[in-house]
C-alpha positions as CSV (number, residue, x, y, z in Angstrom):
1,X,12.3,-113.2,0.5
2,X,10.4,-110.0,-0.7
3,X,7.8,-109.6,-3.6
4,X,6.7,-106.5,-5.1
5,X,3.6,-106.6,-7.3
6,X,2.4,-103.8,-9.4
7,X,-1.2,-103.1,-10.6
8,X,-3.1,-100.4,-12.3
9,X,-1.4,-100.0,-15.8
10,X,-3.2,-99.7,-18.8
11,X,-4.3,-97.6,-21.9
12,X,-5.1,-94.0,-21.6
13,X,-5.6,-90.8,-23.6
14,X,-3.2,-87.8,-23.5
15,X,-4.4,-85.6,-20.7
16,X,-5.8,-88.6,-18.7
17,X,-4.9,-90.0,-15.3
18,X,-3.9,-93.4,-14.0
19,X,-2.9,-94.7,-10.4
20,X,-0.4,-97.4,-10.0
21,X,-0.1,-99.5,-7.0
22,X,2.8,-101.5,-5.6
23,X,2.1,-104.1,-2.9
24,X,5.1,-105.5,-1.0
25,X,5.0,-108.6,0.9
26,X,7.6,-111.1,2.5
27,X,10.3,-110.5,5.0
28,X,10.0,-106.7,5.6
29,X,10.5,-105.4,9.2
30,X,10.6,-101.7,8.7
31,X,9.2,-99.2,6.2
32,X,11.7,-99.3,3.4
33,X,12.5,-96.5,0.9
34,X,10.5,-97.4,-2.2
35,X,10.4,-95.8,-5.7
36,X,8.9,-96.0,-9.2
37,X,11.1,-96.5,-12.2
38,X,10.0,-96.6,-15.8
39,X,11.6,-98.0,-19.1
40,X,10.4,-97.0,-22.6
41,X,11.5,-98.9,-25.7
42,X,15.0,-98.3,-26.6
43,X,15.9,-96.3,-23.6
44,X,17.4,-96.9,-20.1
45,X,15.5,-97.4,-17.1
46,X,15.1,-94.2,-15.2
47,X,13.7,-93.1,-11.8
48,X,10.4,-91.4,-11.7
49,X,9.7,-90.8,-8.3
50,X,11.0,-92.1,-4.9
51,X,9.7,-92.2,-1.3
52,X,11.5,-92.7,2.1
53,X,9.9,-94.7,4.9
54,X,8.8,-91.5,6.6
55,X,7.1,-90.2,3.4
56,X,9.7,-87.7,2.0
57,X,9.2,-87.6,-1.9
58,X,11.6,-86.8,-4.7
59,X,10.6,-86.6,-8.4
60,X,12.2,-86.5,-11.8
61,X,12.1,-83.2,-13.3
62,X,9.9,-84.6,-16.1
63,X,7.0,-85.6,-14.0
64,X,7.1,-82.9,-11.4
65,X,3.8,-81.3,-10.8
66,X,2.0,-84.1,-12.8
67,X,2.8,-87.2,-10.7
68,X,2.4,-87.7,-6.9
69,X,4.0,-90.7,-5.0
70,X,2.5,-92.0,-1.6
71,X,2.6,-94.9,0.6
72,X,0.5,-96.6,3.1
73,X,2.7,-98.3,5.4
74,X,0.0,-100.3,7.3
75,X,-0.7,-101.9,3.8
76,X,2.7,-102.2,2.6
77,X,1.7,-100.3,-0.5
78,X,3.1,-97.6,-2.4
79,X,1.1,-95.6,-5.0
80,X,1.9,-93.4,-8.1
81,X,-0.9,-91.1,-9.0
82,X,-0.3,-90.0,-12.6
83,X,-2.2,-86.9,-14.1
84,X,-1.9,-85.0,-17.3
85,X,-0.4,-87.9,-19.0
86,X,1.5,-87.4,-22.2
87,X,2.6,-90.0,-24.8
88,X,6.2,-89.7,-23.7
89,X,5.2,-91.1,-20.4
90,X,4.5,-94.7,-22.2
91,X,6.7,-97.2,-20.8
92,X,6.7,-100.2,-18.3
93,X,6.7,-99.0,-14.9
94,X,8.6,-101.0,-12.2
95,X,8.3,-100.8,-8.4
96,X,11.5,-100.8,-6.5
97,X,12.3,-101.2,-2.8
98,X,15.7,-101.4,-0.9
99,X,15.5,-103.6,2.0
100,X,18.7,-104.4,4.1
101,X,21.0,-103.4,1.3
102,X,19.2,-105.5,-1.4
103,X,17.3,-104.1,-4.2
104,X,14.1,-105.7,-5.3
105,X,12.0,-105.3,-8.4
106,X,8.6,-105.8,-9.5
107,X,7.6,-107.4,-12.8
108,X,6.5,-104.1,-14.1
109,X,3.1,-102.5,-15.5
110,X,2.6,-101.3,-18.8
111,X,1.3,-97.7,-19.2
112,X,0.5,-96.6,-22.6
113,X,-0.6,-92.9,-23.4
114,X,-2.1,-92.7,-26.8
115,X,-5.0,-91.2,-28.8
């Protein structure tokens, strides 16, 4: 069994920054591909950023040049640094990992961008 636990969400003003963390635990024997998704009220869940086991990253167009995904394999933790936040970034952010063809999800972290 694998567990993913997100932390670091909260309320921030437009233009501010937040860093999300996702700690993985359980039966993990390699460095899996991981990612961050988000879901805003009334919208479908969408990919925000993904990172491969060796650190290659990809981003949604809407967050390029503002968000940075990174990982610390020794800590089994993935981060999402979010800068220049805008109200449209408001959503629940979910951590995701694909391990042995099984997709795991965290419970989510609320990010609210509002003045």
